[in-house]
C-alpha positions in Angstrom: 0.1 126.3 -36.3 0.5 127.2 -40.0 3.9 127.4 -41.5 5.2 128.5 -44.9 6.3 125.8 -47.3 9.9 126.0 -48.6 10.0 126.8 -52.3 6.6 128.4 -52.5 5.8 132.0 -51.8 2.1 131.7 -51.0 1.4 128.2 -49.8 1.0 127.4 -46.1 0.8 124.1 -44.3 -0.8 123.0 -41.1 -0.4 119.6 -39.4 -3.7 118.1 -38.4 -2.6 114.8 -36.8 0.5 112.7 -36.2 0.2 109.0 -35.7 2.7 106.4 -34.5 2.8 102.7 -35.0 5.3 100.1 -33.7 6.4 96.8 -35.2 8.0 94.3 -32.9 11.1 92.8 -34.6 14.0 90.6 -33.4 16.0 93.6 -32.3 13.2 95.4 -30.5 10.5 97.8 -31.7 10.6 99.6 -35.0 8.5 102.8 -35.0 6.8 104.4 -38.0 5.1 107.8 -38.0 2.3 109.1 -40.2 1.3 112.8 -40.8 -1.9 114.3 -42.0 -1.5 117.9 -43.2 -3.6 120.5 -45.1 -1.9 122.9 -47.6 -3.6 126.1 -48.9 -3.0 129.7 -50.0 -6.0 131.1 -48.1 -7.4 132.4 -51.3 -9.6 129.5 -52.5 -7.0 126.8 -53.1 -6.5 123.9 -50.7 -5.3 120.3 -50.6 -5.1 117.3 -48.2 -2.0 115.1 -47.9 -1.0 112.0 -46.0 2.6 110.6 -45.6 4.4 107.9 -43.6 8.1 107.7 -42.7 10.4 106.5 -39.9 10.7 110.1 -38.6 8.2 112.8 -38.0 9.8 115.6 -40.1 10.2 113.3 -43.1 6.5 112.2 -42.7 5.3 115.8 -42.7 7.4 116.6 -45.8 6.0 113.7 -47.7 2.4 114.7 -46.6 3.0 118.2 -47.9 4.2 117.0 -51.3 1.1 114.7 -51.5 -1.2 117.7 -50.6 0.3 119.9 -53.3 -0.4 117.2 -55.8 -4.1 117.0 -54.8 -5.0 120.7 -54.5 -8.3 122.0 -55.8 -10.1 125.3 -56.0 -13.3 126.3 -54.1 -15.8 129.1 -54.4 -15.6 131.9 -51.9 -17.9 134.8 -51.4 -16.4 137.7 -49.4 -14.8 135.4 -46.8 -17.6 132.8 -46.6 -19.1 130.0 -48.7 -21.9 130.8 -51.2 -24.5 128.4 -49.8 -24.9 125.6 -47.3 -23.4 122.3 -48.3 -23.1 118.7 -47.0 -20.2 116.4 -47.7 -20.1 112.6 -46.9 -17.2 110.3 -46.9 -17.2 106.8 -45.3 -19.0 107.0 -41.9 -18.5 110.8 -41.5 -20.8 113.6 -42.6 -19.9 117.3 -42.5 -22.3 120.1 -42.9 -21.0 123.6 -43.7 -23.2 126.7 -43.4 -22.3 130.3 -44.4 -22.1 133.0 -41.7 -22.3 136.8 -41.6 -19.1 138.9 -41.4 -17.4 138.9 -38.0 -18.7 135.4 -37.0 -15.4 133.6 -37.5 -14.9 129.9 -38.2 -17.1 127.9 -35.8 -15.6 124.4 -36.2 -13.5 121.8 -34.6 -9.8 121.6 -35.0 -9.9 119.2 -38.0 -12.5 121.0 -40.1 -11.1 124.4 -39.0 -7.8 123.5 -40.6 -9.2 123.0 -44.1 -11.5 126.0 -43.9 -8.8 128.4 -42.8 -6.3 127.1 -45.3 -8.9 127.6 -48.0 -9.6 131.2 -47.0 -12.9 130.9 -45.3 -13.2 133.5 -42.5 -16.9 133.1 -41.5 -18.7 129.8 -41.4 -20.5 127.3 -39.2 -19.8 123.5 -39.3 -21.3 120.4 -37.8 -19.9 116.9 -37.9 -22.0 113.7 -37.8 -21.0 110.1 -37.4 -17.3 109.1 -37.3 -14.9 111.7 -35.9 -11.8 110.1 -37.7 -9.6 113.0 -38.8 -9.1 111.5 -42.3 -12.7 111.0 -42.9 -13.7 114.4 -41.6 -11.2 116.2 -43.9 -12.3 114.2 -46.9 -15.9 114.8 -46.2 -15.3 118.5 -45.9 -13.4 118.5 -49.2 -16.3 116.7 -50.9 -18.6 119.4 -49.7 -16.3 122.2 -50.7 -15.9 120.7 -54.2 -19.6 120.4 -54.7 -20.3 124.2 -54.3 -21.6 126.0 -57.3 -22.1 129.7 -58.1 -25.5 131.2 -58.4 -24.7 132.7 -61.8 -23.9 129.2 -63.2 -27.2 127.8 -62.0 -29.1 130.8 -63.4 -27.4 130.3 -66.8 -28.3 126.6 -66.9 -32.0 127.2 -66.0 -32.3 130.4 -68.1 -34.0 132.3 -65.2 -33.0 135.2 -62.9 -32.6 134.0 -59.4 -33.3 136.3 -56.4 -30.7 137.3 -53.9 -29.6 134.4 -51.8 -29.6 134.2 -48.0 -25.8 134.5 -48.0 -26.0 137.7 -50.1 -28.5 139.2 -47.7 -26.2 138.4 -44.7 -23.3 140.0 -46.5 -25.3 143.1 -47.3 -26.4 143.5 -43.7 -22.9 142.9 -42.4 -21.5 145.6 -44.7 -24.3 148.0 -43.5 -24.0 147.5 -39.8 -20.3 146.4 -39.4 -18.3 149.0 -37.4 -15.6 150.9 -39.2 -12.1 150.2 -38.2 -10.2 153.0 -36.5 -7.0 154.3 -38.0 -3.8 153.8 -36.2 -3.5 157.5 -35.7 -6.8 157.7 -33.9 -6.2 154.8 -31.6 -5.3 155.7 -28.0 -3.2 153.3 -25.9 -4.5 154.5 -22.6 -5.9 157.5 -20.7 -3.5 160.4 -20.0 -3.4 162.2 -16.6 -3.2 165.9 -16.0 0.6 166.1 -16.0 0.8 164.5 -19.5 1.9 161.1 -18.4 0.2 157.9 -19.5 -1.8 156.6 -16.5 -1.4 153.0 -15.4 -2.9 150.8 -12.7 -6.2 151.1 -11.0 -5.3 154.3 -9.2 -4.0 156.2 -12.3 -0.4 156.4 -11.2 2.7 155.8 -13.2 3.4 152.4 -11.7 1.1 149.4 -11.2 -1.2 149.9 -8.2 0.4 153.2 -7.2 -1.3 156.4 -6.5 -1.2 159.3 -9.0 0.4 161.7 -6.5 3.6 159.7 -6.6 4.6 160.9 -10.2 7.2 159.3 -12.3 7.0 156.4 -14.8 7.4 153.7 -12.0 5.9 155.5 -9.0 9.2 157.1 -8.0 9.9 159.9 -5.5 7.2 162.1 -4.1 6.6 165.5 -5.7 8.5 168.2 -3.9 6.4 170.2 -1.5 6.6 174.0 -1.2 8.5 175.1 1.9 6.5 176.6 4.7 6.7 180.4 5.0 8.7 181.6 8.0 6.6 183.4 10.5 7.8 186.7 12.0 8.3 186.6 15.9 5.5 188.3 17.8 6.4 191.6 19.5 7.2 191.3 23.2 4.6 192.7 25.6 5.8 195.3 28.2 6.3 193.9 31.7 3.6 194.7 34.3 4.7 197.5 36.8 5.8 196.3 40.2 7.2 198.0 43.5 10.7 196.9 42.6 10.3 198.0 39.0 8.1 201.1 38.9 6.7 202.4 35.6 8.7 205.2 34.0 7.1 208.7 34.4 6.3 210.6 31.2 
């Protein structure tokens, strides 16, 4: 995880590896820690540092100071590298390939650290040979240092070079990339008929509750209209009988 460096407003540091060694002495074991960090401003400037100390925080601080001394600039082209490049150091070989916008950094944790700190947002990478963290970082730095701009090559040769593959990918990405929605147009969720934000699979106010139980957390039921009182039916006249004769008109 990247962290800001004290005393600098734009430099960030990320720790790639922490090593521990132990020396057996008369009183027991004496531990020593080493730190490998990458420092960069995410705008084309990056550096690698290595430090050792009896404690981890001191080792990281020494590595950050070493990285700030060895920082270098790289070429960026709209968030990616201008052309494919291969770097070699020791038994490690790292190949970096530009990618179209939206691809992201497709790399392992070691190479991803130096690419992100340098400001690369879209790129492919492939490592060959040794996977030692130091060698991979140094091989990637060799490749990044060896990149050259197309304008410089055209000026040296005295010719006009056609559009590169990277420029074609960037043009297609700008043409077909979806536009970002404004914050005012983004909706956080569907709204039901009563003007409340629906939640859960049934659309109710609470999780997993039905929408007919209104309220923010699926509270009380909605009051129902009282039933209309029915008027009593008129009593029918009793049937005539010998003991109760019908009245004469």
